[in-house]
Every structure is written in C-alpha cells, then in structure tokens.
C-alpha positions in Angstrom: 0.0 0.0 0.0 2.8 2.4 1.0 4.8 1.5 -2.1 1.8 2.1 -4.3 1.2 5.5 -2.7 4.8 6.5 -3.2 5.0 5.2 -6.8 1.8 6.9 -8.0 1.5 10.0 -5.7 4.5 11.0 -3.7 7.6 10.5 -5.9 7.4 13.9 -7.5 5.5 16.1 -5.1 6.8 19.7 -5.7 6.9 19.4 -9.5 3.5 17.8 -9.6 1.8 20.4 -7.5 3.3 23.4 -9.4 2.7 21.8 -12.8 -1.0 21.1 -11.9 -1.5 24.7 -10.6 -0.1 26.1 -13.9 -2.2 23.8 -16.0 -5.2 25.3 -14.3 -4.5 28.6 -15.8 -5.2 27.1 -19.2 -8.2 25.2 -18.0 -10.1 28.4 -16.9 -10.4 30.1 -20.3 -11.0 26.7 -22.0 -13.7 25.6 -19.6 -15.5 29.0 -20.1 -15.1 28.9 -23.8 -16.4 25.3 -24.1 -19.4 26.1 -22.0 -20.3 28.9 -24.4 -19.9 26.6 -27.3 -22.3 24.0 -25.8 -24.8 26.8 -24.9 -24.6 26.3 -21.1 -23.7 28.4 -18.1 -19.8 28.8 -17.8 -20.0 27.4 -14.3 -21.2 24.1 -15.8 -17.9 23.8 -17.7 -15.7 24.8 -14.8 -17.3 22.4 -12.3 -17.4 19.6 -14.9 -13.6 20.1 -15.3 -13.1 20.0 -11.5 -15.2 16.9 -11.1 -13.5 15.0 -14.1 -10.1 16.0 -12.8 -10.8 14.7 -9.3 -12.1 11.3 -10.5 -9.6 10.8 -13.3 -6.7 11.3 -10.9 -7.8 8.2 -9.0 -9.4 6.0 -11.7 -7.4 7.0 -14.9 -4.7 4.8 -16.4 -2.3 7.7 -17.4 -0.9 9.6 -14.4 -0.2 13.3 -15.2 -2.8 13.6 -18.0 -5.3 16.4 -17.7 -8.9 15.6 -18.5 -11.8 18.1 -18.4 -14.5 19.7 -20.4 -13.4 19.5 -24.0 -14.1 21.6 -27.1 -14.3 18.6 -29.5 -17.1 17.3 -27.3 -18.9 20.5 -26.5 -19.5 21.0 -30.3 -21.5 17.8 -30.3 -23.8 19.1 -27.5 -25.1 22.2 -29.2 -28.1 20.7 -30.9 -29.1 18.6 -27.8 -29.0 21.6 -25.5 -30.8 24.0 -27.9 -33.5 21.5 -28.8 -34.1 19.6 -25.6 -32.5 21.6 -22.7 -29.7 21.1 -20.3 -31.3 18.2 -18.3 -31.0 16.0 -21.4 -27.3 17.0 -21.6 -26.9 15.7 -18.1 -28.6 12.4 -19.0 -26.5 12.2 -22.2 -23.3 12.8 -20.1 -24.2 9.8 -17.9 -25.0 7.6 -20.9 -21.6 8.6 -22.5 -19.8 7.5 -19.4 -21.7 4.2 -19.4 -20.7 3.5 -23.0 -17.1 4.4 -22.3 -17.1 2.0 -19.3 -18.2 -0.7 -21.6 -15.4 0.2 -24.1 -12.9 -0.2 -21.3 -14.4 -3.5 -20.0 -14.4 -4.9 -23.6 -10.7 -3.8 -24.0 -11.4 -1.6 -27.1 -8.2 0.4 -26.3 -6.3 -1.8 -28.8 -8.1 -0.1 -31.7 -5.7 2.8 -31.2 -3.0 0.5 -32.7 -4.6 1.3 -36.1 -3.8 5.0 -35.8 -0.5 5.8 -37.5 2.1 8.1 -36.0 1.6 10.6 -38.9 -2.1 10.9 -37.9 -1.2 11.5 -34.3 1.3 14.2 -35.3 -1.3 15.8 -37.6 -3.8 15.7 -34.7 -1.7 17.6 -32.3 -0.4 20.1 -34.8 -4.0 20.8 -35.9 -5.0 21.3 -32.3 -2.2 23.8 -31.8 -3.4 25.7 -34.9 -7.0 25.6 -33.8 -6.2 26.9 -30.3 -3.9 29.7 -31.8 -6.7 30.8 -34.3 -9.3 30.8 -31.5 -7.2 33.4 -29.6 -7.8 36.0 -32.3 -11.4 36.5 -31.2 -10.1 38.0 -27.9 -8.4 40.8 -29.8 -11.7 42.1 -31.4 -12.4 45.7 -30.2 -9.3 45.8 -28.1 -6.5 48.5 -28.3 -2.8 48.5 -28.0 -2.7 47.6 -24.3 -4.1 44.2 -25.2 -1.2 43.5 -27.6 1.3 44.9 -25.3 0.1 42.6 -22.4 0.1 39.5 -24.6 3.7 40.3 -25.6 4.6 41.0 -22.0 3.1 37.8 -20.9 5.1 35.8 -23.4 8.3 37.6 -22.6 7.9 36.7 -18.9 7.0 33.1 -19.7 10.2 32.6 -21.8 12.7 34.9 -19.9 11.8 34.2 -16.2 13.2 30.7 -16.3 16.6 32.2 -16.8 16.3 33.7 -13.3 14.8 30.6 -11.6 12.8 27.5 -12.6 11.5 27.0 -9.0 8.1 28.6 -10.0 6.5 27.9 -13.3 6.8 31.0 -15.4 3.2 31.1 -16.8 2.0 31.3 -13.3 4.4 34.2 -12.6 3.3 35.9 -15.8 -0.4 35.8 -14.9 0.1 37.2 -11.4 2.3 40.0 -12.6 -0.1 41.0 -15.4 -3.1 41.0 -13.0 -1.3 43.2 -10.6 -0.1 45.5 -13.4 -3.7 45.8 -14.6 -4.9 46.8 -11.2 -2.1 49.3 -10.6 -2.5 51.2 -13.9 -6.2 50.5 -14.3 -5.7 49.3 -17.8 -8.8 49.2 -20.1 -8.7 45.4 -20.6 -11.4 42.7 -20.4 -11.0 40.4 -17.5 -12.4 36.9 -16.8 -15.3 38.4 -14.7 -16.5 40.3 -17.8 -16.5 37.2 -19.9 -18.3 34.9 -17.4 -19.7 35.5 -13.9 -17.7 33.3 -11.4 -20.3 32.0 -8.8 -18.7 30.3 -5.8 -21.3 27.6 -5.2 -20.7 23.8 -5.1 -22.7 21.6 -7.4 -25.1 19.0 -5.8 -26.1 15.5 -6.7 -29.1 15.4 -9.0 -31.0 12.9 -11.1 -31.7 14.5 -14.6 -35.2 15.9 -14.7 -36.3 14.0 -17.8 -38.9 11.3 -18.5 -37.4 7.9 -18.3 -38.9 6.5 -21.5 -37.7 4.9 -24.7 -38.3 8.2 -26.5 -35.8 9.8 -24.2 -33.2 7.1 -24.9 -33.8 7.5 -28.6 -33.1 11.2 -28.3 -29.9 11.0 -26.2 -28.4 7.8 -27.5 -27.0 9.2 -30.8 -25.4 12.1 -28.9 -24.0 9.9 -26.3 -22.5 7.5 -28.9 -20.8 10.4 -30.7 -19.6 11.9 -27.4 -18.2 8.5 -26.3 -16.3 7.9 -29.6 -14.9 11.4 -29.7 -13.9 11.2 -26.1 -12.4 7.8 -26.7 -10.4 9.0 -29.7 -9.1 12.3 -28.1 -8.3 10.7 -24.8 -6.3 7.8 -26.2 -4.6 10.0 -28.8 -3.5 12.3 -26.0 -2.4 9.3 -23.9 -0.2 8.1 -26.8 1.4 11.5 -27.0 2.1 11.7 -23.2 3.4 8.2 -23.2 5.8 9.1 -25.9 6.8 12.3 -24.1 7.5 10.5 -20.9 8.9 7.4 -22.5 6.4 5.1 -20.6 3.6 2.8 -21.4 0.2 2.9 -19.7 -3.1 1.1 -19.9 -5.5 2.4 -22.5 -8.4 0.3 -21.3 -7.9 1.6 -17.7 -7.8 5.1 -18.9 -11.0 4.8 -21.0 -12.7 3.1 -18.0 -11.6 5.9 -15.8 -13.0 8.4 -18.3 -16.3 6.5 -18.2 -16.5 6.7 -14.4 -15.7 10.4 -14.4 -18.4 11.2 -17.0 -21.1 9.1 -15.2 -20.4 10.9 -11.9 -20.1 14.3 -13.6 -23.5 13.9 -15.2 -25.1 13.2 -11.8 -23.6 16.5 -10.6 -25.0 18.6 -13.4 -22.0 18.5 -15.6 -21.0 18.1 -19.3 -19.0 15.1 -20.7 -15.3 15.6 -21.0 -12.1 13.8 -22.0 -8.3 14.2 -22.0 -7.0 17.6 -23.2 -3.8 17.5 -25.4 -2.7 21.1 -24.7 -3.1 21.1 -20.9 -1.7 17.6 -20.6 1.4 18.5 -22.7 2.1 21.6 -20.7 1.6 19.7 -17.4 4.2 17.2 -18.5 6.6 19.8 -19.9 6.5 21.6 -16.5 7.4 18.4 -14.7 4.0 16.8 -13.9 4.4 13.0 -13.9 2.2 11.6 -11.2 -1.5 11.5 -10.2 -0.8 14.3 -7.7 -0.5 16.7 -10.6 -4.0 16.0 -11.9 -5.4 16.2 -8.4 -3.6 19.5 -7.8 -5.1 21.0 -10.9 -8.6 20.0 -9.6 -8.1 21.2 -6.0 -6.5 24.5 -7.2 -9.3 25.2 -9.6 -11.8 24.4 -6.9 -10.0 26.7 -4.4 -9.7 29.4 -7.0 -13.5 29.4 -7.7 -14.7 28.9 -4.1 -12.2 31.2 -2.1 -10.7 33.5 -4.7 -13.4 33.8 -7.3 -13.2 37.6 -7.0 -9.5 37.5 -7.9 -10.0 35.0 -10.7 -12.5 37.5 -12.1 -9.8 40.1 -12.2 -7.3 38.1 -14.3 -7.0 39.9 -17.6 -8.0 37.8 -20.6 -4.8 39.2 -22.3 -2.6 37.2 -19.8 -4.6 34.0 -20.5 -4.3 34.6 -24.3 -0.5 34.8 -23.8 -0.5 31.5 -21.9 -2.6 29.8 -24.5 -0.3 31.0 -27.3 2.7 29.6 -25.4 0.8 26.3 -25.1 0.2 26.3 -28.9 3.9 26.8 -29.5 4.9 24.2 -27.0 2.6 21.4 -28.3 3.2 21.9 -32.0 5.6 19.2 -33.2 8.4 21.5 -34.7 10.8 18.6 -34.8 8.6 16.8 -37.3 8.5 19.9 -39.5 12.2 20.0 -39.6 12.5 16.3 -40.5 10.0 16.6 -43.4 12.7 16.5 -46.2 13.9 13.2 -44.8 10.5 11.6 -44.2 8.5 9.3 -46.6 6.2 11.5 -48.8 3.2 9.5 -48.0 3.6 10.0 -44.3 4.0 13.8 -44.8 0.9 13.8 -47.0 -1.2 11.9 -44.3 0.0 14.5 -41.6 -0.9 17.5 -43.8 -4.2 16.0 -44.8 -5.1 15.4 -41.2 -4.2 19.0 -40.3 -6.1 20.4 -43.2 -9.3 18.5 -42.5 -9.3 19.3 -38.8 -8.6 23.0 -39.4 -11.4 23.1 -42.1 -14.0 21.2 -40.1 -12.9 22.3 -36.6 -13.6 18.6 -35.8 -10.6 16.6 -34.5 -12.5 13.3 -34.8 -13.2 13.8 -38.5 -9.6 14.7 -39.2 -8.3 11.6 -37.4 -10.7 9.4 -39.3 -9.8 10.9 -42.6 -6.1 10.5 -41.8 -6.6 6.8 -40.9 -8.5 6.1 -44.1 -5.8 7.8 -46.3 -3.2 5.8 -44.4 -5.1 2.6 -45.0 -5.5 3.3 -48.7 -1.8 4.1 -49.1 -1.0 0.8 -47.3 -3.4 -1.1 -49.5 -1.9 0.4 -52.7 1.7 -0.4 -51.5 0.7 -3.9 -50.4 -0.9 -4.6 -53.8 2.2 -3.6 -55.6 4.1 -6.3 -53.7 2.3 -9.1 -55.4 4.7 -10.9 -57.7 3.8 -13.4 -60.4 6.2 -15.7 -62.2 5.9 -19.0 -64.2 7.7 -22.1 -65.0 7.0 -24.6 -67.8 7.6 -28.3 -67.5 6.4 -30.9 -70.1 2.8 -30.0 -70.7 2.2 -28.1 -67.5 2.3 -24.4 -66.7 3.0 -23.5 -63.0 2.2 -20.0 -62.0 3.9 -18.9 -58.8 2.2 -16.1 -56.8 4.0 -14.3 -54.0 2.7 -11.7 -51.6 -0.5 -10.6 -49.8 -3.7 -11.3 -51.6 -6.7 -9.1 -50.7 -9.4 -7.1 -52.5 -6.9 -4.7 -54.2 -4.0 -7.1 -54.8 -6.2 -9.9 -56.1 -7.5 -7.7 -58.9 -3.9 -6.7 -59.6 -3.1 -10.4 -59.8 -5.7 -11.0 -62.5 -4.1 -8.2 -64.6 -0.7 -9.8 -64.3 -1.9 -13.4 -65.0 -0.6 -14.9 -68.3 -2.4 -18.1 -68.9 -1.2 -20.0 -72.0 -3.8 -22.0 -73.8 -1.1 -24.5 -75.1 -0.9 -26.4 -71.8 -3.4 -28.9 -70.5 -2.5 -28.5 -66.9 -2.2 -25.3 -64.9 -0.8 -25.2 -61.3 -1.4 -22.2 -59.2 1.4 -22.1 -56.6 0.2 -20.1 -53.6 2.7 -21.4 -51.1 4.3 -18.0 -50.8 1.1 -16.1 -50.9 -1.2 -15.0 -48.1 -5.0 -14.9 -48.7 -6.2 -12.3 -46.3 -9.8 -11.6 -47.2 -12.9 -13.1 -48.7 -12.6 -11.1 -52.0 -9.3 -12.6 -52.8 -10.7 -16.1 -52.1 -13.6 -15.4 -54.4 -11.3 -14.2 -57.2 -9.1 -17.3 -56.9 -12.2 -19.5 -57.0 -13.4 -17.8 -60.1 -10.0 -18.1 -61.8 -10.0 -21.8 -61.0 -13.6 -22.2 -62.4 -12.6 -20.3 -65.6 -9.6 -22.5 -66.3 -11.7 -25.7 -65.7 -14.4 -24.4 -68.1 -11.7 -24.0 -70.7 -10.7 -27.6 -70.4 -7.7 -27.2 -68.2 -6.7 -29.4 -65.4 -6.2 -27.2 -62.4 -4.1 -27.8 -59.2 -3.8 -25.4 -56.3 -0.7 -25.6 -54.1 -1.4 -24.0 -50.7 0.8 -23.1 -47.8 0.7 -25.8 -45.1 -1.4 -24.7 -42.1 
C-alpha cells in the first residue's frame, strides 16, 4: 500500500503540485469557452472540469494527464441543449460514461493501434493551430494595451526561467499581469467580464427527464458520438504523453476511468469531457508526472473558484491569451516539420491531410478518421504492388507462382498480371508464398479456377501448409 502510494502519488510532489497549478491557468479560459460553445452556463464547464479531474486522478490509467470539459465534445452538445434543454445534456453525459465504461471493459483500447504516427502528429499540430486561431477573437475591439500585455506575458514566460525555474513562469506571468492591470487601471477585459464566477458547489441530482424509450432515442445518438470522440481524443492524448514520458500505460484503464468520471459528472450537473492535449502536454513539460499533478489541478481550480473567485474574475484575458499562445507553440511538433525532407512523402501527406481536415472542419474526430482512411488506402496500394507473379514450364504443365499478400486490391492486380497459356493442358497455381487475407481474394481465386476448368484445363492449387 505504501509503495503504491509512493510510486503513484508522492515520488514527484513539488513538480506535480506546481505543474498542476499552472495547467489550471489554461483550464479556466478553456472551460468557459467550451461552455459557451455548448450553450450552457460557464460554471457548468468549470465544475465539470473539477469533477472529471478529481475522479480521473484516482481512476485513470495515465498519471499526469489532464482531463476536463473539451471543445471537441462541446461542439456535439449544441443541438441537444438547444432542442431539448440542459437536463437532457446531463442524461447524455451519464450515458456517455456508461458507453465508455463498456469500451474499457471490452478492451477496445487496442483499436488505437490502427492510428499511424503521422495521424497523431497531424492531430496535435492541428489542435495547436485551432487553439492559436481561437485566440484572435479575444483581440476584437481591443486597443494597444491588449497587444502589449500579450507580448509582455510571453516575454515573462520565456525569460523568467533564466532567473529561476523554481516557480512555473506562466503562473508568474499571470500574477504580474493581473497586478499591473490593477495598478495602472488598464482598459482590458478580464475573466469576470467574460463569465460570472459563482462560488457555489454543485449538488447530486437525477436529470429531470422522462425515463422513456423516447428519451433514450433522443440522447443515444449524442452519447455514442460523445463516447467515440472522447475515446479518440483521450487515447490519442495518452499516446502523445506516453511518448513524451517514454512510458507505457493502460489504454483500457484510462477509458474506463473516463467513463467513471463522466457518469459521476452527469449526476452532478456537468457536461461530458475527455483528456486535453494542450493542458496535458504543458503539465508534463513543466514536470507533472504523477496522479498528484492532476489532483492538484482539480483542487487548485476548486479553491480558486470557491475562495478566490473575485480575484479570478480580475485576471486579464490578455494574460490568459498569452498563456494559450505559449501552449500552442509548445505542443506543436516542430521537430517533425524540420524532418519533413527526410520523411517518406506518403507520411507527410497523411499528416498534412489530417491537419487540413481538422482546421477546415474544426472537428478533431473527422480529421483523425480521414487520416486513418488515407493511411489505409496508401498501405493497400503499396501492399498490392508487392504481389509478384512468375511462371515455370515443364512438359505440358504451366506452373504460376504467386507471391505476396492477396486481398481485395491485390487480387484484382493479380488478375491483370496473370498470363495463362492455352497451349498447356494442366495449370498449377502455386500459392505457397502467398497470403490470402480476405474473402474477396478467395472469391477471385475460386473464379479463376472455375474459368480455367471451363476452358478444359486441369487445375491444381498448391497452398501453404497450415
């Protein structure tokens, strides 16, 4: 018990606490923005983030990963909230959690093995671009102090570590900018002007909806979409954080933990959430490695809202914009960009296509799906080109040697390469070095055999020993 506590919670206390606190600075504007997207009160997003963080710190499979209300999921809630109301959103959140629990129990985490590295890179680069573009709306109607404060925030973030790394520089930047705004009474929007911070705790509730099949029919499509998007973004984020920390964690445990978090959040009047790439990456970059960093983010956000809500309201949005721009720069995979001339062209194409689709649709799930499909098509094309056909002639028999994977693409390629001579009475199809991998290939081989027999040929198949 003590060893488990030390290994998971107490091995990195100082760095975990400070990293978790700093990650909270990025969570505040995100939670408010995602609430606006979904069409609910900003406090719903904030308390959803607190609830999910608290639970995932105990039940998640990836220590140090930040999970909260998410933009990719809030977009899917718009129609449900506008057409049926927020109580249906709470019910859909609970059902989303149940579906994710089942995903974890049935060990569907292995499906992430089908997502290529180029798609993961495209996913994170697209997210960085979307977050960066989203910051420009905060400049609308603002004057030069806004630009000056954003620049000042970034300057502190990147220069303060030269003085000391004992305190995370984004935290220092936000505090300094808030003080500067109060001293000089700068005409800048603050958090309180964007959303009213209400220091009241959520309570347990059962969604006020009719428990009928009609209700299930309404919320099920939304819950399925939320569960799949949450699954995808969470496990993609987990893969990125595993790579950053050179570790391997349980996908099934993580998605089960997400399910538990969403079920409980729904019963406390919250919206479904998942892992956040930007906040998770910044948490890890600042030294967060254990479960304590996630718990610290939850507790600090709760304390901020409950005890220091007035001060949180005074944080200038310009300072938070600076923090988010730093996050964009930090999570973008610049090393991949530098390696592009040395990388296979098809991988670069997949990465760019993923980024383009995500930025165009503002939907991470669609971008990942398109990236995976393009990767699959490229693989199928390359595999089809590996099929080799040769022949040997002996006496009155033609032997056709087939080598390589046979599936729906390559089997048709095989038919185009086949050279059947009508001069020989016997034709042997040598498949000992071939792999028949799908039903289409089996059907094509069967039709080829029937065609040869109908032409009066004696046909023999040589198959690989089982």
